[in-house]
ChimeraX commands (.cxc) that place a marker at each C-alpha (Angstrom):
marker #1 position 11.55,4.21,-9.81 radius 0.5
marker #1 position 12.16,0.58,-9.75 radius 0.5
marker #1 position 11.71,-2.26,-6.92 radius 0.5
marker #1 position 14.02,-5.64,-7.18 radius 0.5
marker #1 position 13.62,-8.29,-5.11 radius 0.5
marker #1 position 16.69,-10.56,-5.18 radius 0.5
marker #1 position 17.46,-13.67,-3.66 radius 0.5
marker #1 position 14.89,-12.57,-0.91 radius 0.5
marker #1 position 15.07,-15.42,1.71 radius 0.5
marker #1 position 12.90,-14.79,5.33 radius 0.5
marker #1 position 11.08,-17.04,8.37 radius 0.5
marker #1 position 9.54,-16.12,11.09 radius 0.5
marker #1 position 11.09,-18.45,14.41 radius 0.5
marker #1 position 8.54,-20.23,16.84 radius 0.5
marker #1 position 9.56,-18.61,19.97 radius 0.5
marker #1 position 8.41,-21.29,21.91 radius 0.5
marker #1 position 9.74,-23.90,19.93 radius 0.5
marker #1 position 12.57,-21.91,18.49 radius 0.5
marker #1 position 12.01,-23.94,14.99 radius 0.5
marker #1 position 11.46,-21.38,11.91 radius 0.5
marker #1 position 8.75,-21.15,9.74 radius 0.5
marker #1 position 10.29,-19.91,6.61 radius 0.5
marker #1 position 7.71,-17.24,4.02 radius 0.5
marker #1 position 10.07,-17.20,1.44 radius 0.5
marker #1 position 13.07,-18.25,-0.03 radius 0.5
marker #1 position 15.28,-17.06,-3.10 radius 0.5
marker #1 position 12.75,-14.73,-4.03 radius 0.5
marker #1 position 13.12,-12.51,-7.24 radius 0.5
marker #1 position 10.33,-10.11,-8.12 radius 0.5
marker #1 position 10.20,-6.13,-10.08 radius 0.5
marker #1 position 7.92,-3.83,-9.82 radius 0.5
marker #1 position 8.03,-0.27,-12.19 radius 0.5
marker #1 position 6.93,3.21,-11.66 radius 0.5
marker #1 position 3.98,4.10,-13.02 radius 0.5
marker #1 position 1.85,0.02,-13.04 radius 0.5
marker #1 position -0.79,-1.47,-10.93 radius 0.5
marker #1 position 0.42,-4.59,-9.36 radius 0.5
marker #1 position -1.84,-7.88,-8.08 radius 0.5
marker #1 position -0.61,-9.92,-5.45 radius 0.5
marker #1 position -2.41,-12.84,-4.86 radius 0.5
marker #1 position -2.09,-16.30,-2.47 radius 0.5
marker #1 position -4.09,-18.21,-0.06 radius 0.5
marker #1 position -4.48,-16.56,3.29 radius 0.5
marker #1 position -0.95,-16.46,5.28 radius 0.5
marker #1 position 0.73,-17.11,2.65 radius 0.5
marker #1 position 2.92,-14.16,3.24 radius 0.5
marker #1 position 1.60,-10.85,1.14 radius 0.5
marker #1 position 1.19,-9.03,4.40 radius 0.5
marker #1 position 4.74,-10.12,5.49 radius 0.5
marker #1 position 5.86,-9.00,1.50 radius 0.5
marker #1 position 4.44,-5.56,2.58 radius 0.5
marker #1 position 6.05,-5.33,5.61 radius 0.5
marker #1 position 9.45,-6.18,4.34 radius 0.5
marker #1 position 8.90,-3.72,1.75 radius 0.5
marker #1 position 8.17,-0.78,4.91 radius 0.5
marker #1 position 10.92,-2.17,6.82 radius 0.5
marker #1 position 8.81,-3.08,9.73 radius 0.5
marker #1 position 10.63,-6.82,9.45 radius 0.5
marker #1 position 14.01,-7.52,8.18 radius 0.5
marker #1 position 15.02,-9.75,5.94 radius 0.5
marker #1 position 17.23,-12.63,6.35 radius 0.5
marker #1 position 19.34,-13.18,3.18 radius 0.5
marker #1 position 19.35,-11.39,-0.15 radius 0.5
marker #1 position 18.37,-7.60,-1.39 radius 0.5
marker #1 position 15.34,-5.15,-1.53 radius 0.5
marker #1 position 16.77,-2.52,-3.58 radius 0.5
marker #1 position 14.31,1.09,-4.66 radius 0.5
marker #1 position 16.57,1.90,-8.33 radius 0.5
marker #1 position 20.31,1.12,-7.43 radius 0.5
marker #1 position 20.04,1.77,-3.25 radius 0.5
marker #1 position 19.82,-0.74,-0.95 radius 0.5
marker #1 position 16.42,-0.78,1.44 radius 0.5
marker #1 position 19.17,-0.81,4.49 radius 0.5
marker #1 position 20.53,2.65,3.04 radius 0.5
marker #1 position 16.94,3.83,3.99 radius 0.5
marker #1 position 15.73,5.59,7.47 radius 0.5
marker #1 position 12.58,3.63,8.42 radius 0.5
marker #1 position 11.58,7.43,8.36 radius 0.5
marker #1 position 12.37,8.46,5.26 radius 0.5
marker #1 position 10.84,5.24,4.22 radius 0.5
marker #1 position 7.48,7.03,5.73 radius 0.5
marker #1 position 7.71,10.41,4.16 radius 0.5
marker #1 position 9.11,10.05,1.00 radius 0.5
marker #1 position 8.85,6.37,-0.47 radius 0.5
marker #1 position 5.68,3.93,0.74 radius 0.5
marker #1 position 2.36,4.69,1.95 radius 0.5
marker #1 position -0.32,2.04,2.85 radius 0.5
marker #1 position -3.91,1.54,2.95 radius 0.5
marker #1 position -5.57,-1.52,4.89 radius 0.5
marker #1 position -8.87,-2.99,4.76 radius 0.5
marker #1 position -10.24,-1.78,7.84 radius 0.5
marker #1 position -10.13,2.36,6.36 radius 0.5
marker #1 position -7.69,3.37,9.85 radius 0.5
marker #1 position -9.69,6.40,9.87 radius 0.5
marker #1 position -10.97,8.33,12.53 radius 0.5
marker #1 position -14.30,8.10,12.70 radius 0.5
marker #1 position -15.23,11.37,14.53 radius 0.5
marker #1 position -12.92,13.37,12.97 radius 0.5
marker #1 position -13.68,15.37,9.43 radius 0.5
marker #1 position -12.52,14.06,5.75 radius 0.5
marker #1 position -10.40,16.98,6.19 radius 0.5
marker #1 position -9.04,16.44,9.69 radius 0.5
marker #1 position -8.05,12.85,9.00 radius 0.5
marker #1 position -5.32,13.83,5.44 radius 0.5
marker #1 position -3.61,16.90,7.41 radius 0.5
marker #1 position -3.11,14.34,10.73 radius 0.5
marker #1 position -1.14,12.35,7.78 radius 0.5
marker #1 position 0.84,14.86,7.58 radius 0.5
marker #1 position 1.56,15.92,11.63 radius 0.5
marker #1 position 1.86,12.33,12.05 radius 0.5
marker #1 position 5.07,12.41,9.60 radius 0.5
marker #1 position 6.12,15.11,11.64 radius 0.5
marker #1 position 5.69,17.71,8.69 radius 0.5
marker #1 position 4.27,21.05,9.62 radius 0.5
marker #1 position 0.89,21.33,8.13 radius 0.5
marker #1 position 0.48,24.22,5.28 radius 0.5
marker #1 position -1.94,25.92,3.11 radius 0.5
marker #1 position -0.58,23.78,0.27 radius 0.5
marker #1 position -1.48,20.69,1.98 radius 0.5
marker #1 position -5.13,21.87,2.42 radius 0.5
marker #1 position -4.96,22.02,-0.99 radius 0.5
marker #1 position -3.49,19.15,-2.30 radius 0.5
marker #1 position -6.17,17.23,0.13 radius 0.5
marker #1 position -8.50,18.74,-2.13 radius 0.5
marker #1 position -7.07,17.74,-5.02 radius 0.5
marker #1 position -6.93,14.37,-4.19 radius 0.5
marker #1 position -10.33,14.12,-3.38 radius 0.5
marker #1 position -11.71,15.18,-6.73 radius 0.5
marker #1 position -9.25,12.77,-8.45 radius 0.5
marker #1 position -11.09,10.54,-6.36 radius 0.5
marker #1 position -14.48,11.52,-6.92 radius 0.5
marker #1 position -15.04,12.47,-3.17 radius 0.5
marker #1 position -14.42,16.33,-3.36 radius 0.5
marker #1 position -18.11,16.99,-1.80 radius 0.5
marker #1 position -16.55,14.92,1.46 radius 0.5
marker #1 position -14.36,17.36,2.61 radius 0.5
marker #1 position -15.77,18.08,5.70 radius 0.5
marker #1 position -17.92,15.12,6.22 radius 0.5
marker #1 position -17.34,13.75,9.85 radius 0.5
marker #1 position -15.43,10.10,8.69 radius 0.5
marker #1 position -18.91,8.16,10.43 radius 0.5
marker #1 position -21.29,9.42,8.22 radius 0.5
marker #1 position -19.30,8.10,4.97 radius 0.5
marker #1 position -20.07,4.51,3.69 radius 0.5
marker #1 position -17.22,2.02,3.57 radius 0.5
marker #1 position -16.22,2.40,-0.56 radius 0.5
marker #1 position -15.81,6.62,0.52 radius 0.5
marker #1 position -14.32,5.67,3.32 radius 0.5
marker #1 position -11.74,3.55,1.43 radius 0.5
marker #1 position -10.88,6.20,-1.11 radius 0.5
marker #1 position -10.62,8.81,2.08 radius 0.5
marker #1 position -7.89,6.37,2.88 radius 0.5
marker #1 position -6.06,6.31,-0.24 radius 0.5
marker #1 position -6.25,9.67,-0.66 radius 0.5
marker #1 position -4.44,10.47,3.24 radius 0.5
marker #1 position -2.19,7.75,1.58 radius 0.5
marker #1 position -1.32,10.22,-1.04 radius 0.5
marker #1 position -0.67,13.36,1.36 radius 0.5
marker #1 position 3.23,13.39,0.99 radius 0.5
marker #1 position 3.38,12.08,-2.28 radius 0.5
marker #1 position 4.65,9.06,-1.92 radius 0.5
marker #1 position 6.08,7.05,-4.82 radius 0.5
marker #1 position 5.25,3.39,-3.72 radius 0.5
marker #1 position 1.62,2.79,-2.63 radius 0.5
marker #1 position 0.67,-0.67,-0.86 radius 0.5
marker #1 position -2.56,-1.42,-0.32 radius 0.5
marker #1 position -3.62,-4.40,1.47 radius 0.5
marker #1 position -6.94,-6.22,0.72 radius 0.5
marker #1 position -8.23,-2.67,0.39 radius 0.5
marker #1 position -11.49,-3.92,-0.58 radius 0.5
marker #1 position -12.02,-6.66,1.57 radius 0.5
marker #1 position -14.77,-4.70,3.35 radius 0.5
marker #1 position -16.75,-3.95,0.16 radius 0.5
marker #1 position -19.65,-5.04,-1.76 radius 0.5
marker #1 position -18.75,-5.91,-5.70 radius 0.5
marker #1 position -19.13,-2.21,-7.10 radius 0.5
marker #1 position -17.22,-0.54,-4.66 radius 0.5
marker #1 position -14.79,-2.88,-4.42 radius 0.5
marker #1 position -14.49,-2.80,-8.49 radius 0.5
marker #1 position -14.38,1.58,-7.91 radius 0.5
marker #1 position -11.89,1.46,-5.45 radius 0.5
marker #1 position -9.50,-1.04,-7.60 radius 0.5
marker #1 position -9.62,1.58,-10.77 radius 0.5
marker #1 position -9.29,4.03,-9.37 radius 0.5
marker #1 position -6.08,2.38,-7.83 radius 0.5
marker #1 position -5.24,1.25,-11.75 radius 0.5
marker #1 position -5.62,5.75,-12.14 radius 0.5
marker #1 position -3.53,6.66,-9.78 radius 0.5
marker #1 position -0.47,4.29,-11.06 radius 0.5
marker #1 position -0.93,5.80,-14.59 radius 0.5
marker #1 position -1.95,9.08,-13.76 radius 0.5
marker #1 position 0.58,9.85,-11.21 radius 0.5
marker #1 position 3.49,7.96,-12.55 radius 0.5
marker #1 position 3.75,5.18,-8.48 radius 0.5
marker #1 position 3.82,2.01,-8.03 radius 0.5
marker #1 position 0.80,0.57,-6.99 radius 0.5
marker #1 position 1.07,-2.71,-5.45 radius 0.5
marker #1 position -2.37,-4.29,-3.84 radius 0.5
marker #1 position -2.64,-7.78,-2.20 radius 0.5
marker #1 position -5.47,-9.73,-2.50 radius 0.5
marker #1 position -7.98,-12.36,-2.17 radius 0.5
marker #1 position -10.53,-10.95,-5.05 radius 0.5
marker #1 position -9.82,-11.90,-8.54 radius 0.5
marker #1 position -11.89,-9.47,-10.27 radius 0.5
marker #1 position -9.25,-6.49,-8.35 radius 0.5
marker #1 position -6.55,-9.15,-9.73 radius 0.5
marker #1 position -7.75,-8.31,-13.17 radius 0.5
marker #1 position -7.30,-4.27,-13.18 radius 0.5
marker #1 position -3.49,-4.70,-12.51 radius 0.5
marker #1 position -1.28,-4.25,-15.27 radius 0.5
marker #1 position 0.65,-7.22,-14.29 radius 0.5
marker #1 position 0.03,-10.14,-11.31 radius 0.5
marker #1 position 2.42,-11.52,-8.79 radius 0.5
marker #1 position 1.23,-14.80,-7.05 radius 0.5
marker #1 position 2.67,-16.56,-3.60 radius 0.5
marker #1 position 3.28,-20.08,-2.98 radius 0.5
marker #1 position 5.48,-22.06,-1.91 radius 0.5
marker #1 position 8.08,-20.05,-0.84 radius 0.5
marker #1 position 8.12,-18.27,-4.32 radius 0.5
marker #1 position 6.76,-15.24,-6.11 radius 0.5
marker #1 position 5.71,-16.26,-9.49 radius 0.5
marker #1 position 4.74,-14.35,-12.30 radius 0.5
marker #1 position 5.01,-10.98,-13.01 radius 0.5
marker link #1:1,2 radius 0.2
marker link #1:2,3 radius 0.2
marker link #1:3,4 radius 0.2
marker link #1:4,5 radius 0.2
marker link #1:5,6 radius 0.2
marker link #1:6,7 radius 0.2
marker link #1:7,8 radius 0.2
marker link #1:8,9 radius 0.2
marker link #1:9,10 radius 0.2
marker link #1:10,11 radius 0.2
marker link #1:11,12 radius 0.2
marker link #1:12,13 radius 0.2
marker link #1:13,14 radius 0.2
marker link #1:14,15 radius 0.2
marker link #1:15,16 radius 0.2
marker link #1:16,17 radius 0.2
marker link #1:17,18 radius 0.2
marker link #1:18,19 radius 0.2
marker link #1:19,20 radius 0.2
marker link #1:20,21 radius 0.2
marker link #1:21,22 radius 0.2
marker link #1:22,23 radius 0.2
marker link #1:23,24 radius 0.2
marker link #1:24,25 radius 0.2
marker link #1:25,26 radius 0.2
marker link #1:26,27 radius 0.2
marker link #1:27,28 radius 0.2
marker link #1:28,29 radius 0.2
marker link #1:29,30 radius 0.2
marker link #1:30,31 radius 0.2
marker link #1:31,32 radius 0.2
marker link #1:32,33 radius 0.2
marker link #1:33,34 radius 0.2
marker link #1:34,35 radius 0.2
marker link #1:35,36 radius 0.2
marker link #1:36,37 radius 0.2
marker link #1:37,38 radius 0.2
marker link #1:38,39 radius 0.2
marker link #1:39,40 radius 0.2
marker link #1:40,41 radius 0.2
marker link #1:41,42 radius 0.2
marker link #1:42,43 radius 0.2
marker link #1:43,44 radius 0.2
marker link #1:44,45 radius 0.2
marker link #1:45,46 radius 0.2
marker link #1:46,47 radius 0.2
marker link #1:47,48 radius 0.2
marker link #1:48,49 radius 0.2
marker link #1:49,50 radius 0.2
marker link #1:50,51 radius 0.2
marker link #1:51,52 radius 0.2
marker link #1:52,53 radius 0.2
marker link #1:53,54 radius 0.2
marker link #1:54,55 radius 0.2
marker link #1:55,56 radius 0.2
marker link #1:56,57 radius 0.2
marker link #1:57,58 radius 0.2
marker link #1:58,59 radius 0.2
marker link #1:59,60 radius 0.2
marker link #1:60,61 radius 0.2
marker link #1:61,62 radius 0.2
marker link #1:62,63 radius 0.2
marker link #1:63,64 radius 0.2
marker link #1:64,65 radius 0.2
marker link #1:65,66 radius 0.2
marker link #1:66,67 radius 0.2
marker link #1:67,68 radius 0.2
marker link #1:68,69 radius 0.2
marker link #1:69,70 radius 0.2
marker link #1:70,71 radius 0.2
marker link #1:71,72 radius 0.2
marker link #1:72,73 radius 0.2
marker link #1:73,74 radius 0.2
marker link #1:74,75 radius 0.2
marker link #1:75,76 radius 0.2
marker link #1:76,77 radius 0.2
marker link #1:77,78 radius 0.2
marker link #1:78,79 radius 0.2
marker link #1:79,80 radius 0.2
marker link #1:80,81 radius 0.2
marker link #1:81,82 radius 0.2
marker link #1:82,83 radius 0.2
marker link #1:83,84 radius 0.2
marker link #1:84,85 radius 0.2
marker link #1:85,86 radius 0.2
marker link #1:86,87 radius 0.2
marker link #1:87,88 radius 0.2
marker link #1:88,89 radius 0.2
marker link #1:89,90 radius 0.2
marker link #1:90,91 radius 0.2
marker link #1:91,92 radius 0.2
marker link #1:92,93 radius 0.2
marker link #1:93,94 radius 0.2
marker link #1:94,95 radius 0.2
marker link #1:95,96 radius 0.2
marker link #1:96,97 radius 0.2
marker link #1:97,98 radius 0.2
marker link #1:98,99 radius 0.2
marker link #1:99,100 radius 0.2
marker link #1:100,101 radius 0.2
marker link #1:101,102 radius 0.2
marker link #1:102,103 radius 0.2
marker link #1:103,104 radius 0.2
marker link #1:104,105 radius 0.2
marker link #1:105,106 radius 0.2
marker link #1:106,107 radius 0.2
marker link #1:107,108 radius 0.2
marker link #1:108,109 radius 0.2
marker link #1:109,110 radius 0.2
marker link #1:110,111 radius 0.2
marker link #1:111,112 radius 0.2
marker link #1:112,113 radius 0.2
marker link #1:113,114 radius 0.2
marker link #1:114,115 radius 0.2
marker link #1:115,116 radius 0.2
marker link #1:116,117 radius 0.2
marker link #1:117,118 radius 0.2
marker link #1:118,119 radius 0.2
marker link #1:119,120 radius 0.2
marker link #1:120,121 radius 0.2
marker link #1:121,122 radius 0.2
marker link #1:122,123 radius 0.2
marker link #1:123,124 radius 0.2
marker link #1:124,125 radius 0.2
marker link #1:125,126 radius 0.2
marker link #1:126,127 radius 0.2
marker link #1:127,128 radius 0.2
marker link #1:128,129 radius 0.2
marker link #1:129,130 radius 0.2
marker link #1:130,131 radius 0.2
marker link #1:131,132 radius 0.2
marker link #1:132,133 radius 0.2
marker link #1:133,134 radius 0.2
marker link #1:134,135 radius 0.2
marker link #1:135,136 radius 0.2
marker link #1:136,137 radius 0.2
marker link #1:137,138 radius 0.2
marker link #1:138,139 radius 0.2
marker link #1:139,140 radius 0.2
marker link #1:140,141 radius 0.2
marker link #1:141,142 radius 0.2
marker link #1:142,143 radius 0.2
marker link #1:143,144 radius 0.2
marker link #1:144,145 radius 0.2
marker link #1:145,146 radius 0.2
marker link #1:146,147 radius 0.2
marker link #1:147,148 radius 0.2
marker link #1:148,149 radius 0.2
marker link #1:149,150 radius 0.2
marker link #1:150,151 radius 0.2
marker link #1:151,152 radius 0.2
marker link #1:152,153 radius 0.2
marker link #1:153,154 radius 0.2
marker link #1:154,155 radius 0.2
marker link #1:155,156 radius 0.2
marker link #1:156,157 radius 0.2
marker link #1:157,158 radius 0.2
marker link #1:158,159 radius 0.2
marker link #1:159,160 radius 0.2
marker link #1:160,161 radius 0.2
marker link #1:161,162 radius 0.2
marker link #1:162,163 radius 0.2
marker link #1:163,164 radius 0.2
marker link #1:164,165 radius 0.2
marker link #1:165,166 radius 0.2
marker link #1:166,167 radius 0.2
marker link #1:167,168 radius 0.2
marker link #1:168,169 radius 0.2
marker link #1:169,170 radius 0.2
marker link #1:170,171 radius 0.2
marker link #1:171,172 radius 0.2
marker link #1:172,173 radius 0.2
marker link #1:173,174 radius 0.2
marker link #1:174,175 radius 0.2
marker link #1:175,176 radius 0.2
marker link #1:176,177 radius 0.2
marker link #1:177,178 radius 0.2
marker link #1:178,179 radius 0.2
marker link #1:179,180 radius 0.2
marker link #1:180,181 radius 0.2
marker link #1:181,182 radius 0.2
marker link #1:182,183 radius 0.2
marker link #1:183,184 radius 0.2
marker link #1:184,185 radius 0.2
marker link #1:185,186 radius 0.2
marker link #1:186,187 radius 0.2
marker link #1:187,188 radius 0.2
marker link #1:188,189 radius 0.2
marker link #1:189,190 radius 0.2
marker link #1:190,191 radius 0.2
marker link #1:191,192 radius 0.2
marker link #1:192,193 radius 0.2
marker link #1:193,194 radius 0.2
marker link #1:194,195 radius 0.2
marker link #1:195,196 radius 0.2
marker link #1:196,197 radius 0.2
marker link #1:197,198 radius 0.2
marker link #1:198,199 radius 0.2
marker link #1:199,200 radius 0.2
marker link #1:200,201 radius 0.2
marker link #1:201,202 radius 0.2
marker link #1:202,203 radius 0.2
marker link #1:203,204 radius 0.2
marker link #1:204,205 radius 0.2
marker link #1:205,206 radius 0.2
marker link #1:206,207 radius 0.2
marker link #1:207,208 radius 0.2
marker link #1:208,209 radius 0.2
marker link #1:209,210 radius 0.2
marker link #1:210,211 radius 0.2
marker link #1:211,212 radius 0.2
marker link #1:212,213 radius 0.2
marker link #1:213,214 radius 0.2
marker link #1:214,215 radius 0.2
marker link #1:215,216 radius 0.2
marker link #1:216,217 radius 0.2
marker link #1:217,218 radius 0.2
marker link #1:218,219 radius 0.2
marker link #1:219,220 radius 0.2
marker link #1:220,221 radius 0.2
marker link #1:221,222 radius 0.2
marker link #1:222,223 radius 0.2
view
């Protein structure tokens, strides 16, 4: 898969003043399967906004976002979430009183799909890939921060997405766990042939990526 962003414009409107705050102006960027990308830039510059645009949580004003040759607007939000894009967050967004197994299978149910035996096998395989297969029946509340983030990544992969968006995935972790999570994301991009895009302030994580973009002056620079 290839994601193409072409001449993209996006602004937020202040509801009180009705003035617009420009985030992106005539932005162009590309993301290819099999690579990990780092998106850097100061807080508030538009990293999370970019992810929301890619997930159709926000609608851009002008320009185009394409998945291969298809406009993003050709896909329903449900199809995007079930088949194409999944997300990882800084705060893990796991349910602490449930086990790792229950958290992973819940992601299938939330996507309005029936849980099958193969989903349990997939959950175990993903945990093994992330070196936490022994945590399958462990309560999330008993896991370390690094382990929780790896569970979060496994959960995001349960529906076999083509694109993984990770928004500050190491922001709450120490240096050792941050590098471990960064390396795992890099391996997943290469081993699974998916697009992994990581928004980060951590330059060490950015250095792990295959390609880097920086958001500044309403543009996405690099690649």
